[in-house]
C-alpha positions as CSV (number, residue, x, y, z in Angstrom):
1,M,53.1,132.1,246.9
2,D,50.8,129.3,248.3
3,N,52.6,126.8,246.1
4,K,56.0,127.7,247.7
5,K,54.5,127.2,251.2
6,E,53.0,123.9,250.2
7,V,56.4,122.7,248.8
8,L,58.2,123.9,251.9
9,Q,55.7,122.2,254.1
10,K,56.0,118.9,252.2
11,N,59.9,119.2,252.4
12,V,59.7,119.7,256.2
13,E,57.4,116.7,256.5
14,T,59.7,114.6,254.4
15,V,62.7,115.6,256.5
16,S,60.8,115.0,259.7
17,H,59.8,111.5,258.5
18,G,63.4,110.7,257.6
19,L,64.7,111.8,260.9
20,E,62.0,109.7,262.7
21,Q,63.0,106.6,260.7
22,A,66.7,107.2,261.5
23,A,65.9,107.4,265.2
24,I,63.9,104.2,265.1
25,T,66.7,102.4,263.3
26,M,69.3,103.7,265.7
27,G,67.1,102.7,268.6
28,D,66.6,99.2,267.3
29,T,70.3,98.8,266.9
30,L,71.0,99.9,270.4
31,I,68.4,97.5,271.8
32,T,70.1,94.6,270.0
33,I,73.5,95.7,271.4
34,M,72.1,96.0,274.9
35,D,70.5,92.6,274.8
36,K,73.8,91.0,273.9
37,L,75.5,92.8,276.8
38,A,72.8,92.0,279.3
39,G,74.1,90.5,282.5
40,K,77.7,91.5,281.8
41,K,77.6,94.7,283.8
42,S,78.5,96.7,280.7
43,D,78.5,100.3,279.8
44,I,77.9,101.5,276.2
45,K,79.6,104.8,275.4
46,L,78.6,106.4,272.1
47,S,81.0,109.2,271.3
48,F,80.8,111.5,268.4
49,E,82.7,114.6,267.2
50,D,81.5,116.8,264.3
51,L,78.7,114.3,263.6
52,T,76.7,115.9,260.8
53,I,73.1,115.1,260.5
54,E,71.7,116.3,257.2
55,A,68.2,115.8,256.0
56,G,67.1,117.9,253.0
57,P,67.6,121.6,253.8
58,I,68.2,120.9,257.5
59,K,71.8,120.3,258.7
60,A,73.1,120.0,262.2
61,K,76.6,119.3,263.7
62,L,76.8,117.6,267.0
63,N,79.6,116.9,269.5
64,G,79.4,114.8,272.6
65,A,78.9,111.4,274.2
66,I,76.1,109.3,275.5
67,I,76.8,106.6,278.2
68,L,74.2,103.9,278.7
69,D,74.4,101.7,281.8
70,V,73.1,98.2,280.8
71,I,71.3,96.8,283.8
72,Y,68.8,94.0,283.6
73,S,66.9,92.4,286.5
74,S,65.1,89.1,286.7
75,D,61.3,89.1,286.7
76,V,59.7,88.6,290.1
77,E,56.4,86.9,290.4
78,S,53.8,89.2,292.0
79,A,51.7,88.1,294.9
80,P,48.0,87.6,294.3
């Protein structure tokens, strides 16, 4: 019985690590896109329908949209 728990725990950790890496990669991609759109008063709309995220035994379907307003400001020197 303990062996099954250990295997399940290891699978959960593996899935969790995979999802974490996917989120980091997605974040890096979004940062690159936002940098290219900086100063152009752009919005980024990420739409998805029946997006299936599957990692090992865990599966989720998502529907929706995320809108990012890209706003950059210039650096201002602070007074001493």
